[in-house]
Structure formats: C-alpha cells, structure tokens
C-alpha positions as CSV (number, residue, x, y, z in Angstrom):
1,X,3.6,-21.8,45.6
2,X,7.3,-21.0,45.2
3,X,8.1,-17.5,46.5
4,X,9.5,-14.8,44.3
5,X,12.3,-13.1,46.2
6,X,12.5,-9.3,45.8
7,X,15.3,-6.8,46.3
8,X,14.3,-3.1,46.4
9,X,16.7,-0.4,45.0
10,X,15.8,3.0,46.4
11,X,14.0,3.2,49.8
12,X,12.1,6.5,49.5
13,X,8.3,7.0,49.7
14,X,7.2,4.8,46.7
15,X,9.4,2.0,48.0
16,X,7.4,1.7,51.1
17,X,4.3,1.4,49.0
18,X,5.9,-1.4,47.0
19,X,6.9,-3.1,50.2
20,X,3.4,-2.8,51.7
21,X,1.9,-4.5,48.6
22,X,4.6,-7.1,48.3
23,X,3.9,-8.0,52.0
24,X,0.2,-8.4,51.3
25,X,0.5,-10.7,48.3
26,X,1.0,-14.4,48.7
27,X,4.1,-15.8,47.1
28,X,6.4,-12.8,47.4
29,X,9.2,-12.3,49.9
30,X,11.1,-9.0,50.4
31,X,14.7,-10.1,51.1
32,X,17.1,-7.1,50.3
33,X,17.2,-3.4,49.9
34,X,19.6,-0.7,48.8
35,X,19.8,3.1,49.0
36,X,22.7,5.5,48.4
37,X,22.0,6.8,51.9
38,X,22.8,3.7,53.9
39,X,20.9,5.0,57.0
40,X,17.7,5.1,55.0
41,X,18.2,1.6,53.8
42,X,18.8,0.4,57.3
43,X,15.6,2.0,58.6
44,X,13.7,0.6,55.6
45,X,15.1,-2.9,56.4
46,X,14.1,-2.6,60.0
47,X,10.6,-1.6,59.1
48,X,10.0,-4.5,56.6
49,X,12.0,-7.2,58.3
50,X,14.9,-7.4,55.9
51,X,18.1,-9.0,57.3
52,X,20.9,-6.6,58.1
53,X,23.3,-8.6,55.9
54,X,21.1,-7.9,52.9
55,X,21.2,-4.1,53.2
56,X,23.4,-2.2,50.7
57,X,24.4,1.2,49.5
58,X,25.6,-0.1,46.1
59,X,22.9,-1.6,43.9
60,X,25.5,-3.6,42.0
61,X,26.1,-5.7,45.0
62,X,22.3,-6.3,45.5
63,X,21.7,-7.4,41.9
64,X,24.4,-10.0,42.1
65,X,22.7,-11.8,45.0
66,X,21.8,-15.4,44.5
67,X,19.1,-15.0,47.1
68,X,16.9,-12.7,44.9
69,X,14.8,-13.4,41.7
70,X,13.7,-9.9,40.9
71,X,14.5,-6.3,41.6
72,X,12.1,-3.4,42.3
73,X,13.5,-0.1,41.1
74,X,12.1,2.7,43.2
75,X,14.7,5.4,42.6
76,X,14.0,8.9,41.1
77,X,13.4,9.0,37.4
78,X,16.9,9.9,36.3
79,X,18.3,6.9,38.1
80,X,16.0,4.2,36.7
81,X,18.4,3.1,33.9
82,X,21.5,2.0,35.7
83,X,20.0,-0.4,38.3
84,X,17.5,-1.8,35.8
85,X,20.1,-2.6,33.2
86,X,22.5,-4.0,35.8
87,X,19.8,-6.2,37.3
88,X,18.7,-7.6,33.9
89,X,22.3,-8.3,32.9
90,X,22.7,-10.1,36.2
91,X,19.8,-12.4,35.3
92,X,17.2,-10.8,37.5
93,X,13.6,-9.8,36.5
94,X,12.8,-6.1,37.1
95,X,9.7,-4.1,38.2
96,X,10.5,-0.5,37.6
97,X,8.5,2.5,38.8
98,X,7.0,4.7,36.1
99,X,8.0,6.4,34.0
100,X,10.2,3.8,32.5
101,X,12.9,6.5,32.3
102,X,13.2,10.3,32.1
103,X,14.7,10.2,28.6
104,X,14.0,8.2,25.4
105,X,17.7,7.2,25.3
106,X,17.5,5.6,28.8
107,X,14.2,3.9,28.1
108,X,15.5,2.4,24.9
109,X,18.6,1.1,26.7
110,X,16.4,-0.6,29.3
111,X,14.2,-2.3,26.7
112,X,17.3,-3.5,24.8
113,X,18.7,-4.9,28.0
114,X,15.5,-6.8,28.7
115,X,15.4,-8.2,25.2
116,X,19.0,-9.3,25.3
117,X,18.7,-10.9,28.8
118,X,15.4,-12.6,28.1
119,X,14.2,-11.4,31.5
120,X,11.1,-9.5,32.4
121,X,11.0,-5.7,32.5
122,X,7.7,-4.6,33.9
123,X,7.0,-0.8,34.2
124,X,4.7,-0.1,37.1
125,X,1.8,1.6,35.2
126,X,-0.9,0.3,37.5
127,X,-3.6,2.2,35.8
128,X,-3.4,-0.5,33.0
129,X,-5.3,-2.8,35.5
130,X,-8.3,-0.4,36.0
131,X,-11.5,-2.2,35.0
132,X,-12.6,0.8,32.8
133,X,-9.3,0.8,30.9
134,X,-9.4,-2.9,30.4
135,X,-13.0,-2.7,29.1
136,X,-12.2,0.2,26.8
137,X,-9.5,-1.8,25.2
138,X,-11.9,-4.7,24.7
139,X,-14.6,-2.4,23.2
140,X,-12.2,-0.9,20.7
141,X,-10.4,-4.2,19.8
142,X,-13.8,-5.8,19.2
143,X,-14.5,-3.1,16.6
144,X,-17.6,-1.7,18.4
145,X,-16.5,1.9,17.7
146,X,-15.3,1.2,14.2
147,X,-12.1,3.0,13.2
148,X,-11.1,5.4,15.9
149,X,-10.1,8.7,14.3
150,X,-9.8,11.0,17.3
151,X,-9.3,10.7,21.1
152,X,-8.4,12.8,24.1
153,X,-6.1,11.7,26.9
154,X,-6.5,13.9,29.9
155,X,-5.5,14.2,33.6
156,X,-5.9,17.2,35.8
157,X,-4.8,18.4,39.2
158,X,-5.9,21.9,40.0
159,X,-3.2,22.1,42.6
160,X,-1.0,19.1,43.2
161,X,2.7,19.9,42.7
162,X,4.5,17.1,44.6
163,X,7.8,18.7,45.6
164,X,11.0,16.9,46.5
165,X,12.8,15.1,43.7
166,X,9.7,15.4,41.4
167,X,10.3,19.1,40.7
168,X,14.0,19.1,39.8
169,X,15.1,18.2,36.3
170,X,18.4,16.8,37.8
171,X,16.4,14.0,39.5
172,X,13.0,13.8,37.7
173,X,14.0,14.8,34.2
174,X,10.6,16.5,33.6
175,X,7.4,17.3,35.6
176,X,3.7,16.5,35.3
177,X,4.0,15.0,31.8
178,X,6.3,12.1,33.0
179,X,4.9,11.9,36.5
180,X,1.2,11.5,36.0
181,X,0.8,12.1,32.2
182,X,2.5,8.7,31.5
183,X,-0.6,7.0,33.0
184,X,-3.0,8.7,30.7
185,X,-0.7,8.2,27.6
186,X,-0.3,4.5,28.3
187,X,-4.0,4.0,29.0
188,X,-5.0,5.6,25.7
189,X,-2.3,3.8,23.7
190,X,-3.3,0.5,25.3
191,X,-7.0,1.0,24.5
192,X,-6.1,1.9,20.9
193,X,-3.8,-1.1,20.3
194,X,-0.6,1.0,20.4
195,X,-0.6,2.9,17.2
196,X,2.8,4.4,16.2
197,X,3.1,8.2,16.7
198,X,4.3,10.1,13.7
199,X,4.3,13.8,14.7
200,X,3.9,15.8,17.9
201,X,3.1,19.4,18.4
202,X,3.2,20.5,22.1
203,X,3.3,23.2,24.7
204,X,4.5,23.1,28.3
205,X,4.8,25.7,31.1
206,X,5.3,26.4,34.8
207,X,3.4,29.8,35.1
208,X,1.6,29.0,38.4
209,X,4.6,27.5,40.2
210,X,6.6,30.6,39.5
211,X,4.1,32.5,41.6
212,X,4.4,30.1,44.6
213,X,7.2,31.0,47.1
214,X,7.8,27.3,47.9
215,X,8.5,26.4,44.2
216,X,9.6,29.5,42.3
217,X,13.3,29.2,43.1
218,X,13.6,25.4,43.1
219,X,11.3,24.0,40.5
220,X,12.6,23.7,36.9
221,X,10.1,21.3,35.3
222,X,6.7,21.7,33.7
223,X,3.4,21.9,35.7
224,X,1.3,21.7,32.5
225,X,1.6,20.0,29.2
226,X,-0.6,19.8,26.1
227,X,0.0,18.0,22.8
228,X,-1.5,17.2,19.4
229,X,-0.3,13.7,18.4
230,X,-0.8,12.3,14.9
231,X,-0.5,8.5,14.5
232,X,0.6,6.4,11.5
233,X,-3.0,5.2,10.9
234,X,-4.1,8.9,10.4
235,X,-5.8,9.2,13.8
236,X,-5.3,12.0,16.3
237,X,-4.8,12.2,20.0
238,X,-5.1,15.4,22.1
239,X,-3.2,15.1,25.4
240,X,-3.5,17.4,28.4
241,X,-2.0,17.1,31.9
242,X,-1.5,19.3,34.9
243,X,-0.1,19.6,38.4
244,X,-1.4,23.1,38.7
245,X,-4.0,24.9,36.5
246,X,-6.8,27.5,36.9
247,X,-9.6,25.0,36.1
248,X,-11.7,22.3,37.7
249,X,-11.1,20.0,34.8
250,X,-9.2,19.7,31.5
251,X,-11.9,17.5,30.1
252,X,-12.3,13.7,29.9
253,X,-10.8,10.6,28.3
254,X,-12.8,9.6,25.3
255,X,-12.6,8.0,21.8
256,X,-14.5,8.9,18.6
257,X,-15.0,6.2,16.1
258,X,-16.8,5.9,12.8
259,X,-19.5,3.7,14.3
260,X,-19.7,4.9,17.9
261,X,-18.0,6.9,20.6
262,X,-16.8,6.0,24.1
263,X,-16.2,7.9,27.3
264,X,-13.6,5.8,29.2
265,X,-14.1,7.8,32.4
266,X,-17.9,7.3,32.5
267,X,-17.9,3.9,30.7
268,X,-20.6,5.2,28.3
269,X,-21.0,4.4,24.6
270,X,-22.6,6.8,22.2
271,X,-24.2,5.3,19.1
272,X,-27.2,5.4,16.7
273,X,-28.3,2.0,18.1
274,X,-27.2,-0.5,20.6
275,X,-24.4,-2.6,19.0
276,X,-25.0,-6.3,19.2
277,X,-21.3,-6.8,19.7
278,X,-21.5,-4.6,22.8
279,X,-24.4,-6.6,24.2
280,X,-22.4,-9.8,23.7
281,X,-19.3,-8.3,25.3
282,X,-21.2,-6.9,28.3
283,X,-22.8,-10.4,28.9
284,X,-19.4,-12.1,28.7
285,X,-18.0,-9.6,31.3
286,X,-20.9,-9.9,33.7
287,X,-22.1,-6.4,33.0
288,X,-25.4,-4.8,32.1
289,X,-26.3,-2.0,29.7
290,X,-28.4,0.9,30.7
291,X,-29.8,2.5,27.6
292,X,-31.0,6.1,27.3
293,X,-32.7,7.2,24.1
294,X,-31.8,10.8,23.0
295,X,-33.1,13.2,20.4
296,X,-32.7,12.1,16.8
297,X,-33.0,8.3,17.5
298,X,-29.5,8.0,19.0
299,X,-28.7,6.2,22.3
300,X,-26.4,6.7,25.2
301,X,-25.3,3.3,26.6
302,X,-24.0,3.1,30.2
303,X,-22.0,0.0,31.0
304,X,-22.8,-1.1,34.6
305,X,-21.3,-3.7,36.9
306,X,-17.6,-3.6,36.2
307,X,-16.0,-5.2,39.2
308,X,-13.6,-2.9,41.2
309,X,-10.1,-4.2,41.8
310,X,-7.0,-3.1,43.8
311,X,-4.8,-2.1,40.9
312,X,-1.6,-2.3,42.9
313,X,-2.4,-5.9,44.0
314,X,-3.4,-6.9,40.5
315,X,-0.2,-5.5,39.1
316,X,2.0,-7.3,41.7
317,X,0.2,-10.6,41.3
318,X,0.6,-10.3,37.5
319,X,4.3,-9.6,37.9
320,X,4.7,-12.5,40.4
321,X,2.9,-14.9,38.0
322,X,5.1,-13.8,35.1
323,X,8.3,-14.4,37.1
324,X,7.1,-17.8,38.1
325,X,6.3,-18.9,34.6
326,X,9.4,-17.1,33.1
327,X,7.6,-14.3,31.2
328,X,6.3,-12.5,29.3
329,X,6.0,-9.2,31.1
330,X,2.5,-8.2,32.2
331,X,3.1,-5.0,30.3
332,X,5.3,-5.2,27.2
333,X,8.2,-2.7,27.7
334,X,8.4,-2.1,23.9
335,X,4.8,-0.8,24.1
336,X,5.7,1.3,27.1
337,X,8.5,2.8,25.1
338,X,5.9,4.5,22.9
339,X,5.0,6.7,25.9
340,X,8.7,7.8,26.0
341,X,8.6,8.4,22.3
342,X,5.6,10.8,22.7
343,X,7.0,12.5,25.8
344,X,10.3,13.0,24.0
345,X,8.4,14.6,21.2
346,X,6.5,16.8,23.6
347,X,9.6,18.3,25.1
348,X,11.4,18.7,21.8
349,X,8.3,20.4,20.3
350,X,7.7,22.7,23.3
351,X,11.3,23.8,23.2
352,X,11.4,24.4,19.4
353,X,7.9,25.9,19.3
354,X,6.9,23.8,16.3
355,X,5.7,20.3,15.3
356,X,8.4,17.6,15.4
357,X,8.7,14.0,14.0
358,X,8.4,11.2,16.5
359,X,11.7,9.3,17.0
360,X,11.1,5.5,17.5
361,X,14.3,3.7,18.5
362,X,15.3,0.4,16.9
363,X,15.3,-2.3,19.5
C-alpha cells in the first residue's frame, strides 16, 4: 500500500490525538508539522519522529512541500480557514478538525476552495462513524419510519466547560454549540438525508460560567444553546446542547415518523407492528430484534448486535482510502456546511431575540 504523507498544522492537544491515530493506521506517515509557536512544533516533532527540517512556524511553507499528500488542520476554530484554503490551493487534501469553521463565511470559503481545487476536504466529525448513527441513517433512508416530521438533537454536559482557546470568541468563535453541538447537528442531518433548513429560532446563555471564578472574567462564549429549526420539507428539529447546566440530561436523540419512531441513543424502534423492512435490514446488518409488546397492541423493537468500532480509526482509514483513490471525501463538505448554516442562524436568532431565515451560501 502506498503511504499517505501527512503534515499537521497546529500542534496543540487535538494534534497529538491525530498523530496517535495516524501512527496506528497502516498506510499513513506523519512527515511534517507547523505551529506559530516554533518551540511547540519542535517538541511535537520530537515526540512523533518528524525530521527537524520539516518543522515550520509558517503553514504556507508546509503546504508547499512536495513531500506531503495531505494536511491535518488542528488549529483553534477561528484559524481553520487560512491553512485549509492554502493547502487546497497547493494541491493538498485536507482533514480539518470540527467545526469546519467558526463562521458561515469561512466555512463557505473552505468548501469553495475544495470544489475549485478538486481535492478532498474532510471535516473530522468522527461521530458519523458510530454504528448507531449509521444504522439510524439506514432505517430512515429505507422508509421504515415513513416521513419523519419531528426530531430532537441533544447533547449534555452537566459540568464540562473545557477552558483554554475553547472559551474565547477570539479563538473559538463560539462555545458549546460549535464545540460539541456540531456532532449532534451533523448526526441528525446525516440520518435525515440532509434536509435544507429554512428558519431558526434560538437561545444561548452563559449563566453558570458567570458564577464560576475561573471562567467569569475570561469566558465570552455560550455554555448552553437551544433551537427550533424548520426544514424545507416541513419537518422540525429541536436542538439542545450544554457545557454546563443544572440537569442530569437534556433528553435524547430521537425521530418521529408517520409509520414509526426511533431512539438513536437506545437503538429502539417504536411501531404498531414489526416492520418487515426492519427485519430485512437487521438480517443484512447481522443484528437481531428484541420485541416487547406494550399496551394497545404496539411494539418496542430493540436492535441488538451492532458491532462496536473505533470511530477515530474508522475516520482516518476512510480519509486515507479517499486520498489514495482521489476522492470523494468520506464526509461531503457541502453537507457539513449545513451545520454552519444552522449554527449561524442560532447565533443570529439568539442575538436578535426572534426567528431568523437560514442563509445557505451558493457554492
């Protein structure tokens, strides 16, 4: 197998995780790194066996290297656009950390650069590879739920404010919504087949962080966000995410269809009878169905036997294979752009205190 040669831009915490996975996957070689703090880049290179001559403090020099095939962008959110666009224009494939960008404008510029270059732009939303997310997408696309008219996309940390560059708008752009909420948004959109958002009504806050001495004077992004999103097909999504909240849970991820409902977290289908299409799908996926009859002749159907995977390894293998065959990206960046469309609407709505129209850029 020909090796895919990787250069990493940004050598902070997440870069070390990228390097660890790259080092464990066959067919990938880490050959260069860059950080605006040269000492950090040198230490990173020493840790991961990168030659000193391939250590940079200017990403523009790294992306011009003939010795690399792809660039892993591991900077803070507000710095995703510049190295991504530069790498794509230099003819390199890109794996960029989530979110794609802190702003819709930057995300659109990145997608346009990928389209113009013909190179891969993969946004590292590893949750896309979770077996339950993949199965949910198959269930919905097979029509087992019928038309989905309502869903909830939810993530909750009771206390989990990360600190560092994550809590300053100058570096992160925003808080919990873009940091962890992007996973939930993408999972839901992926399962639904990427419907186009039309309007968003949202609320964000940082009430708890203001009461915490370590955050009150330095954090200027949201710890909590909630939104009501209406799609072009008439369906509704309720979105909730938190870094800090006085609750054990904000609910679960589920879909309501005209024929059946689905809990994505528990992998359970709720219907009046066991759908034959579900039996066929479960058999094809090597799963079994555990059926519980409930009052009124209805059934709860638990899907058993989904095989666990290492989502990081699956993601990196998918990226490697896409680079070797020349595309397409394992995750279409134009689909990821819809998460930025919704997040942009969330922040505009929260600021205005009213519903806003979604803004979908032309690519």
